[in-house]
C-alpha positions as CSV (number, residue, x, y, z in Angstrom):
1,M,12.0,-148.8,-5.1
2,D,14.2,-151.7,-4.0
3,S,18.0,-151.9,-4.4
4,S,17.9,-154.4,-7.2
5,H,15.7,-152.1,-9.2
6,I,18.0,-149.2,-8.6
7,A,21.0,-151.3,-9.6
8,A,19.3,-152.1,-12.9
9,I,18.6,-148.4,-13.6
10,L,22.3,-147.6,-12.9
11,R,23.4,-150.2,-15.4
12,Q,21.0,-148.7,-18.0
13,S,22.5,-145.3,-17.3
14,A,26.1,-146.6,-17.7
15,Q,25.1,-148.3,-21.0
16,A,23.6,-145.0,-22.3
17,V,26.8,-143.2,-21.5
18,F,28.9,-145.8,-23.3
19,D,26.6,-145.6,-26.4
20,A,26.7,-141.8,-26.4
21,L,30.5,-141.7,-26.3
22,E,30.8,-144.4,-29.0
23,L,28.9,-142.0,-31.3
24,F,30.6,-138.8,-30.2
25,E,33.3,-137.5,-32.5
26,G,34.2,-134.2,-30.9
27,E,37.0,-133.2,-28.6
28,G,38.3,-130.4,-26.5
29,A,36.8,-128.1,-24.0
30,S,33.0,-127.5,-23.6
31,G,33.5,-123.7,-23.5
32,Q,31.1,-123.6,-20.6
33,R,33.4,-123.9,-17.6
34,E,37.0,-124.6,-16.8
35,S,38.2,-128.2,-17.0
36,Q,34.9,-129.4,-18.6
37,Y,35.1,-131.2,-21.9
38,A,32.5,-131.4,-24.7
39,L,32.3,-135.2,-24.0
40,D,31.3,-134.5,-20.4
41,L,28.1,-132.8,-21.6
42,V,27.3,-135.6,-24.0
43,A,27.8,-138.2,-21.3
44,D,25.9,-136.2,-18.7
45,R,22.9,-135.9,-20.9
46,A,22.8,-139.6,-21.6
47,A,23.3,-140.6,-17.9
48,C,20.8,-138.1,-16.5
49,D,18.1,-138.8,-19.1
50,V,17.9,-142.4,-17.9
51,L,17.9,-141.6,-14.2
52,I,15.4,-138.8,-14.4
53,S,13.0,-140.9,-16.5
54,Q,13.0,-143.4,-13.7
55,D,12.0,-140.7,-11.1
56,L,15.3,-140.7,-9.4
57,A,16.8,-137.4,-8.0
58,V,20.2,-136.6,-9.5
59,F,23.2,-134.6,-8.4
60,S,25.7,-134.4,-11.3
61,E,29.1,-132.9,-11.6
62,E,28.2,-131.5,-14.9
63,S,24.6,-130.3,-14.6
64,G,23.9,-130.0,-10.9
65,R,20.6,-131.1,-9.2
66,H,17.6,-132.5,-10.9
67,G,14.3,-133.6,-9.2
68,S,13.7,-134.6,-5.7
69,G,12.9,-137.7,-3.7
70,P,14.1,-140.2,-1.1
71,I,16.8,-141.6,-3.5
72,V,19.4,-139.3,-5.0
73,V,22.0,-140.5,-7.5
74,V,25.4,-138.7,-7.4
75,V,26.8,-138.8,-11.0
76,D,30.2,-138.4,-12.6
77,P,29.3,-139.2,-16.2
78,V,33.0,-139.5,-17.1
79,D,35.5,-139.7,-14.2
80,G,38.8,-139.2,-15.9
81,S,37.6,-136.8,-18.6
82,T,41.1,-135.7,-19.5
83,N,42.1,-139.3,-20.1
84,C,39.1,-139.8,-22.3
85,D,39.7,-136.6,-24.3
86,R,43.4,-137.4,-24.8
87,G,42.8,-141.1,-25.7
88,I,44.3,-142.5,-22.5
89,P,42.3,-145.7,-21.9
90,F,41.4,-145.3,-18.2
91,Y,38.2,-143.6,-17.4
92,S,34.8,-144.5,-16.0
93,I,31.2,-143.6,-15.1
94,S,30.6,-143.3,-11.4
95,L,27.0,-143.6,-10.0
96,C,26.1,-143.7,-6.3
97,A,22.5,-143.9,-5.2
98,L,22.0,-142.7,-1.6
99,D,19.1,-142.8,0.8
100,G,18.8,-141.3,4.2
101,A,21.3,-143.8,5.6
102,G,24.0,-143.1,3.0
103,P,25.2,-145.1,0.0
104,L,22.7,-147.8,-1.0
105,V,23.7,-148.9,-4.5
106,S,26.8,-148.0,-6.4
107,L,28.2,-148.7,-9.9
108,V,31.5,-147.8,-11.5
109,E,32.1,-149.0,-15.0
110,N,35.4,-148.8,-16.8
111,L,34.2,-147.3,-20.1
112,V,37.2,-148.9,-22.0
113,T,37.4,-152.4,-20.7
114,R,33.7,-152.5,-19.7
115,D,34.5,-154.0,-16.3
116,V,31.6,-153.2,-14.0
117,Y,32.1,-152.8,-10.2
118,E,29.0,-152.8,-8.1
119,A,28.0,-152.7,-4.4
120,E,24.7,-152.9,-2.5
121,R,24.6,-152.0,1.1
122,G,25.3,-155.1,3.2
123,R,25.6,-157.4,0.2
124,G,29.3,-157.1,-0.6
125,A,31.0,-155.8,-3.8
126,T,31.4,-157.4,-7.2
127,R,33.4,-157.0,-10.5
128,N,31.5,-158.3,-13.4
129,G,29.1,-160.1,-11.1
130,L,31.8,-162.0,-9.1
131,P,32.7,-161.1,-5.5
132,I,35.8,-159.0,-4.8
133,H,37.8,-158.3,-1.7
134,S,40.6,-156.0,-0.8
135,S,44.2,-157.3,-0.7
136,G,44.4,-157.6,3.1
137,R,47.7,-155.8,3.2
138,T,48.6,-154.4,6.6
139,A,52.1,-153.0,6.1
140,H,52.8,-149.8,4.2
141,H,56.3,-151.0,3.3
142,G,56.0,-152.6,-0.1
143,A,52.5,-151.5,-0.6
144,L,51.2,-150.4,-4.1
145,I,49.4,-147.1,-3.6
146,G,47.3,-145.0,-6.0
147,V,48.0,-141.3,-5.7
148,N,46.0,-138.2,-6.6
149,G,48.3,-135.1,-6.6
150,I,52.0,-134.6,-6.9
151,L,54.4,-136.2,-4.4
152,T,57.1,-133.8,-3.0
153,S,59.0,-136.5,-1.2
154,R,59.5,-140.2,-1.3
155,P,57.0,-142.2,0.7
156,P,57.8,-145.4,2.5
157,W,55.7,-147.5,0.1
158,G,56.7,-150.0,-2.5
159,Q,55.4,-148.2,-5.6
160,V,52.9,-145.6,-6.6
161,R,50.4,-145.2,-9.5
162,T,48.8,-141.9,-10.6
163,L,46.1,-143.1,-13.1
164,G,43.6,-140.2,-13.4
165,S,40.2,-141.7,-12.5
166,A,39.5,-141.7,-8.7
167,A,36.5,-143.9,-9.1
168,L,38.4,-146.6,-10.9
169,E,41.4,-146.3,-8.6
170,L,39.2,-146.9,-5.6
171,C,37.7,-149.9,-7.3
172,L,41.3,-151.2,-7.8
173,V,41.6,-151.0,-4.0
174,A,38.4,-152.9,-3.6
175,D,39.5,-155.8,-5.9
176,G,43.1,-155.9,-4.4
177,S,44.9,-154.6,-7.4
178,L,46.0,-151.5,-5.4
179,D,46.6,-151.6,-1.6
180,G,45.6,-148.1,-1.1
181,Y,44.6,-144.7,-2.6
182,V,45.4,-141.3,-1.2
183,Q,45.4,-137.5,-1.8
184,V,48.8,-135.8,-1.6
185,G,50.2,-132.3,-2.0
186,G,47.0,-130.6,-1.1
187,A,45.0,-132.4,-3.8
188,A,41.3,-133.1,-3.2
189,I,38.3,-134.6,-5.1
190,H,34.6,-134.2,-5.0
191,P,31.7,-136.5,-3.8
192,W,30.9,-137.4,-7.4
193,D,34.5,-138.7,-7.8
194,Y,34.6,-140.9,-4.8
195,L,31.2,-141.8,-3.3
196,A,30.6,-144.9,-5.5
197,G,34.1,-146.1,-5.3
198,M,34.2,-145.5,-1.5
199,H,31.0,-147.6,-1.1
200,I,32.5,-150.4,-3.2
201,V,35.7,-150.4,-1.1
202,D,33.7,-150.6,2.1
203,E,31.6,-153.5,0.8
204,A,34.8,-155.3,-0.3
205,G,36.2,-155.2,3.2
206,G,38.5,-152.3,2.8
207,A,38.9,-149.2,5.0
208,I,37.8,-145.7,4.1
209,R,39.1,-142.6,6.0
210,S,39.0,-138.9,5.6
211,S,42.6,-137.5,5.5
212,D,41.5,-134.3,7.2
213,G,38.5,-135.5,9.2
214,A,35.9,-133.9,7.0
215,E,32.6,-135.7,6.5
216,L,32.8,-137.8,3.3
217,I,29.1,-138.8,2.8
218,V,27.9,-135.5,1.4
219,V,25.8,-134.5,-1.6
220,D,27.3,-131.1,-2.4
221,D,29.9,-129.4,-4.5
222,V,32.7,-129.6,-1.9
223,E,36.3,-130.8,-1.9
224,R,37.2,-133.8,0.2
225,R,40.4,-135.9,0.8
226,P,39.3,-139.5,1.1
227,L,41.8,-142.3,1.7
228,A,41.2,-145.9,1.0
229,A,43.2,-148.9,2.2
230,A,43.0,-152.7,2.2
231,T,42.7,-152.7,6.0
232,Q,42.2,-150.4,8.9
233,I,45.8,-151.0,10.0
234,L,47.2,-149.9,6.6
235,A,44.8,-146.9,6.6
236,D,46.3,-145.8,10.0
237,Q,49.8,-146.0,8.6
238,L,48.9,-144.1,5.4
239,I,47.3,-141.3,7.5
240,E,50.6,-141.0,9.4
241,D,52.6,-141.1,6.2
242,L,50.6,-138.2,4.8
243,E,51.9,-135.9,7.5
244,F,55.3,-136.0,5.9
245,L,54.3,-135.8,2.3
């Protein structure tokens, strides 16, 4: 299965999630596990049904592992579930197809604006089909940084944003809207939150680092602390800044 075919399947999966959420009228917790919403289950079913029907293996935040094969798609059917449930218009679907060499094809779609971010290994990154690139910023002073977690002291950056969807925030680094994205105050995210966005940042010319040195390309239910920046120089500065936050 070539990357263009996989990309088409990921788009179908994203469309299925959008359609399912358009019809869904519920709200609140799923009652199955902490921090899971009813909408997560609806979206997960829609996303996974498409992927599984195309003989792709799946690893989903909401329903775990399905199938086996050389390509596995890591799925967060709604990244920013709290935003979605509370009516805050910033949430997405995040899909990353990996082979033995790592991320191959990724898609993150803003389920409100319908902006679609995509990347294929070695072919760059796009937003709505047009090439995107990171901002190129090298200085942390004056930088606009996305933050996951709670800051306990003032960083040396220009401004911060805490938006609630890691996948989308990483894509904002990829297209230059943000200069960086970090975990602070002990916060961490999971591979389904960041793998697709990380791939898109990388293909857009940005830098990806692990704040604590842990391996980021994993297909497992583990916490990680990825950091994204417009450039390697800025990434180095952000790593140093985190020591004091």
